[in-house]
C-alpha positions in Angstrom: 125.2 8.5 -7.1 127.1 5.2 -8.4 126.0 2.5 -6.2 129.2 -0.4 -5.2 129.4 -3.0 -2.3 132.0 -2.8 0.0 132.8 -6.9 1.6 133.7 -8.5 4.8 134.0 -11.6 4.2 133.7 -12.7 7.8 135.2 -16.0 9.5 133.0 -16.1 12.7 134.0 -19.4 14.1 136.7 -22.1 13.0 135.0 -24.8 14.4 134.3 -27.4 11.4 133.5 -30.8 11.2 135.7 -31.7 8.0 139.8 -30.9 7.4 139.2 -30.4 3.2 142.4 -31.7 1.6 142.4 -27.7 0.2 140.8 -25.4 3.1 143.0 -22.5 3.9 142.4 -22.4 7.3 144.8 -24.5 8.4 147.9 -22.4 8.8 149.7 -22.0 12.0 149.9 -18.3 11.4 145.7 -17.6 11.2 144.7 -21.4 12.8 142.8 -20.0 16.2 141.1 -23.2 16.6 142.6 -23.6 19.7 143.2 -20.1 21.0 141.0 -18.1 23.3 137.1 -19.2 23.2 137.6 -22.4 21.0 138.2 -20.3 18.1 135.0 -18.0 18.5 134.1 -14.2 18.3 132.3 -13.0 21.2 128.8 -12.1 20.4 129.2 -8.4 21.9 132.1 -7.9 19.7 130.2 -9.5 16.4 127.5 -6.3 17.3 131.1 -4.5 17.4 132.2 -5.5 13.9 129.1 -4.7 12.2 128.4 -1.1 13.3 132.3 -0.3 13.0 131.8 -1.9 9.5 128.7 0.1 8.0 130.4 3.5 9.7 133.5 2.5 7.1 131.0 2.0 4.2 129.5 5.6 5.2 133.2 7.1 5.7 134.7 6.0 2.2 131.3 6.6 0.5 132.2 10.5 2.0 136.0 10.5 0.7 135.2 8.7 -2.6 131.2 9.9 -3.8 130.5 6.2 -4.5 127.3 5.3 -2.4 129.0 2.5 -0.5 126.7 -0.3 1.0 128.1 -2.9 3.4 128.0 -6.8 2.8 128.5 -9.5 4.8 129.7 -12.9 3.8 128.9 -14.9 6.6 131.6 -18.1 6.7 134.0 -20.3 9.2 135.2 -22.9 10.0 131.4 -23.9 9.4 129.2 -20.4 10.6 126.2 -22.9 11.6 128.9 -24.0 14.3 129.1 -20.5 16.3 126.3 -21.0 18.6 125.5 -17.0 18.1 125.0 -17.7 14.5 121.5 -16.7 14.5 121.7 -13.3 16.8 124.3 -12.3 14.3 122.7 -12.5 11.0 119.6 -11.3 12.5 121.2 -8.2 13.6 122.6 -7.8 9.8 119.0 -8.5 8.5 118.1 -5.9 10.9 119.6 -3.2 9.6 118.8 -4.8 6.3 122.6 -5.2 5.0 122.9 -7.2 1.8 123.9 -10.9 3.8 125.3 -13.9 2.3 126.6 -17.2 3.7 129.5 -20.2 3.1 129.2 -23.0 4.9 129.1 -26.7 5.0 125.7 -28.6 4.4 126.3 -30.8 7.3 123.8 -28.9 9.5 121.3 -27.8 6.5 117.9 -29.0 7.8 114.6 -27.5 6.4 114.2 -25.4 9.7 117.5 -24.0 9.8 117.5 -23.5 6.2 113.8 -21.6 6.6 115.5 -19.3 9.4 118.1 -18.5 7.4 115.8 -17.3 4.8 113.7 -15.4 7.3 116.6 -13.8 9.0 118.0 -12.0 5.5 120.8 -14.7 4.0 119.9 -14.4 0.6 122.2 -16.5 -1.1 124.4 -19.9 0.8 127.6 -21.2 -1.1 128.3 -24.6 -0.8 131.5 -26.5 -2.4 131.6 -29.4 -4.8 135.4 -30.3 -6.1 134.2 -32.8 -8.3 132.1 -35.9 -8.9 131.7 -38.2 -6.0 134.9 -39.6 -5.6 137.2 -37.0 -6.5 134.9 -34.8 -3.9 134.9 -37.6 -0.9 138.8 -37.9 -1.4 139.0 -34.1 -0.9 136.4 -33.7 2.0 135.3 -36.5 3.5 133.3 -39.5 2.4 129.9 -39.5 2.2 130.3 -35.3 1.7 129.3 -35.2 -1.6 126.0 -36.8 -1.4 125.5 -34.3 1.8 125.6 -31.2 -0.2 123.2 -32.5 -2.9 121.2 -32.7 -0.3 121.7 -29.1 1.3 121.4 -27.5 -2.5 117.7 -29.5 -2.7 117.1 -27.9 1.2 118.2 -24.1 0.3 116.3 -24.4 -2.5 113.6 -25.2 -1.0 113.5 -22.6 1.4 113.7 -20.4 -1.3 118.3 -19.3 -1.1 119.7 -18.9 -4.1 122.1 -21.7 -4.1 126.0 -21.0 -5.1 128.3 -24.3 -6.0 132.2 -23.3 -5.9 134.5 -25.7 -6.6 138.5 -25.1 -6.4 140.6 -26.1 -9.0 144.2 -28.0 -8.7 145.8 -30.4 -10.7 143.7 -34.0 -9.4 140.8 -32.1 -10.5 140.7 -30.1 -13.0 139.2 -33.4 -15.4 136.0 -33.5 -13.3 135.3 -29.6 -13.9 133.1 -30.3 -16.8 131.3 -33.6 -15.7 130.9 -30.6 -12.6 129.3 -28.2 -14.3 126.3 -30.6 -15.6 126.1 -32.3 -12.1 125.1 -29.0 -11.2 122.9 -27.3 -14.0 120.9 -30.9 -13.3 120.3 -30.0 -10.0 119.0 -26.5 -10.7 121.5 -24.4 -8.5 121.6 -20.6 -9.0 124.9 -20.4 -10.4 128.9 -22.1 -10.5 132.2 -20.9 -10.5 135.4 -22.0 -10.0 138.9 -20.8 -8.5 142.0 -22.3 -8.0 143.7 -23.5 -5.2 146.3 -21.3 -3.4 149.0 -23.5 -1.6 147.7 -21.7 2.0 147.2 -24.2 4.6 146.5 -27.8 4.0 146.8 -26.8 0.4 150.8 -26.5 0.7 150.7 -30.7 0.5 148.6 -30.4 -2.8 150.1 -31.0 -6.0 148.6 -27.7 -7.8 150.6 -26.4 -10.2 149.0 -26.4 -13.4 150.5 -25.5 -16.8 149.3 -22.0 -18.2 148.5 -23.7 -21.2 146.4 -26.2 -19.5 144.5 -23.8 -17.8 143.9 -21.9 -20.9 142.6 -24.6 -22.6 140.5 -25.7 -19.5 139.0 -22.7 -19.6 138.0 -23.1 -23.8 136.6 -26.2 -22.7 134.3 -25.1 -19.6 133.7 -21.3 -22.2 132.4 -24.2 -24.7 130.6 -26.1 -22.5 128.5 -23.3 -20.3 128.0 -21.7 -23.7 125.9 -24.4 -25.3 124.1 -25.2 -21.6 123.0 -21.6 -22.2 122.2 -22.5 -25.7 119.5 -24.9 -24.5 118.3 -23.3 -21.9 120.0 -23.8 -18.7 119.1 -21.8 -15.8 122.5 -21.9 -14.0 124.1 -18.5 -13.9 128.1 -19.2 -14.2 130.2 -16.2 -12.8 133.5 -16.0 -14.3 135.1 -15.8 -10.6 138.9 -16.1 -11.5 140.0 -13.2 -13.3 142.2 -14.9 -15.9 138.3 -15.2 -17.4 138.9 -11.6 -18.2 142.2 -12.3 -20.4 140.9 -15.3 -21.9 137.3 -13.4 -22.8 139.7 -10.3 -24.2 141.3 -12.7 -26.8 138.0 -13.6 -28.2 137.1 -10.2 -28.3 134.7 -10.7 -25.7 136.0 -7.9 -23.4 136.2 -4.7 -24.0 139.0 -1.9 -22.2 136.4 0.4 -21.4 136.6 3.6 -24.4 136.3 6.3 -21.5 138.6 4.9 -19.1 139.9 6.9 -16.3 143.6 5.9 -16.0 144.7 4.9 -12.4 140.8 3.7 -11.4 140.8 -0.1 -11.0 138.0 -1.5 -12.8 137.9 -5.4 -12.2 140.1 -8.2 -11.2 140.8 -8.7 -7.8 139.5 -6.0 -5.2 141.8 -6.8 -2.3 142.2 -3.7 -0.2 139.5 -1.9 -2.3 136.6 -3.2 -1.9 137.1 -6.1 0.1 138.6 -7.0 3.7 138.4 -10.0 5.5 137.7 -10.4 9.2 138.9 -13.7 11.2 137.5 -15.3 14.7 140.7 -13.9 16.8 139.6 -10.1 15.6 142.7 -10.2 12.7 142.2 -8.3 9.4 143.7 -9.7 6.5 143.4 -8.5 2.7 143.0 -11.7 1.7 142.1 -15.2 3.0 143.7 -17.0 0.5 147.3 -16.0 1.7 148.9 -14.7 4.8 148.0 -10.8 4.4 147.7 -9.5 8.2 146.6 -6.0 7.7 145.0 -5.2 11.1 143.6 -6.5 14.4 140.1 -6.1 15.7 139.3 -4.6 18.3 142.2 -2.9 19.3 142.2 -1.3 15.7 139.1 0.5 14.6 137.5 -1.5 11.3 137.7 1.7 9.3 141.1 3.1 10.2 142.8 -0.4 9.2 141.0 -0.1 6.0 141.5 3.7 5.1 144.6 4.3 7.3 147.0 1.4 7.8 150.1 0.8 5.8 149.6 -2.2 5.6 146.0 -2.6 3.8 147.3 0.3 1.5 150.6 -1.9 0.3 148.0 -4.3 -1.0 146.1 -1.7 -2.7 148.9 -0.9 -5.1 148.4 -2.6 -7.5 151.6 -1.3 -9.3 153.6 -3.4 -7.2 152.8 -6.1 -8.7 155.9 -7.4 -11.2 154.5 -8.7 -14.3 150.8 -7.3 -14.8 152.4 -3.7 -13.8 153.7 -3.4 -17.9 150.6 -5.4 -19.2 147.5 -3.6 -20.6 144.5 -5.4 -18.4 146.5 -4.3 -15.5 143.4 -2.1 -14.1 141.1 -5.3 -15.4 142.8 -8.2 -14.6 145.7 -8.7 -12.7 145.6 -12.7 -12.4 145.1 -13.8 -8.8 148.0 -12.8 -6.3 146.9 -15.4 -3.8 147.9 -18.2 -6.1 151.1 -16.5 -6.9 152.0 -16.0 -3.5 151.1 -19.5 -2.8 154.3 -21.0 -5.4 157.0 -17.8 -4.9 155.8 -16.7 -1.0 155.4 -13.3 -2.7 151.9 -12.1 -4.1 153.6 -9.6 -5.8 154.4 -12.2 -8.6 153.6 -13.3 -11.7 149.8 -15.9 -11.3 151.6 -18.9 -12.7 148.6 -20.2 -14.6 149.0 -16.7 -17.0 150.0 -17.4 -20.3 150.3 -13.6 -21.7 153.8 -12.7 -22.7 154.0 -9.5 -22.0 157.2 -7.5 -23.1 
């Protein structure tokens, strides 16, 4: 039976020491820091969420014939600020479910990193959004050095270390230098995606022209290829779905010859193999734009994902106005969150897509 992860991006707290310039958390429709329990989910509800998500995977496996396995991506805010974080990850680890963490480096000590490793955290993602001056302008003075130190701490503990960069108009010129820094520091993987105008990011200049963005991908492609040829061990996942269009044009991304029409192969998987749980129980299709599909614990996670009309809406990719007429519909689709940030409508065209679709 084919195996596949069903991913829960789980924001267990909204507490955070930073207020980054592009953070999606600070939107008044989803930000619950001042709401019940200080913006944190009660530990007993956390255990219930773990159980319900595993049950969802079993039901999805039965329905599809694909062996769906739970994968938890623990985030926040800063997940290390949740007083019960180690109880949560210990329970996930006890069940032997796949688990990663997204967080700040501020509280990463050798002892904490060792504990994360012992409890089953396989990968920890830290953000770098430019070289030191640019990054500190976005995330706060001193945060670049703190992040580099955190990378070393994680590597010492044997945790795979991912660096993620959020790209917008004002930091795109730092991207290639940042890739070199990540490679030099020996991180396991480096990826980037574009900022969606949601939360704090509404105040940023995020509009990059399609031509400008394709040129950026070309430069990054050449640099990463050169690094790989010279023995660089860092992996460069192509997180942004417009990489598919770029590589298809280069002849490096092939449409499956025995493709079963109507089945999504690649691209954004919101509503298909991915969902988001916020600290107040709000369930969303995607964290990077306002996309509520249900409420936990009032609703069961399986019912939300499998039965709700709201989730089905985001699963229906033929709603995408430009992409629906493209040969790459089931492979690319750009980023609905970026489209929503510009148009206030996730079904509109990705503003950086350069493909002319007749």
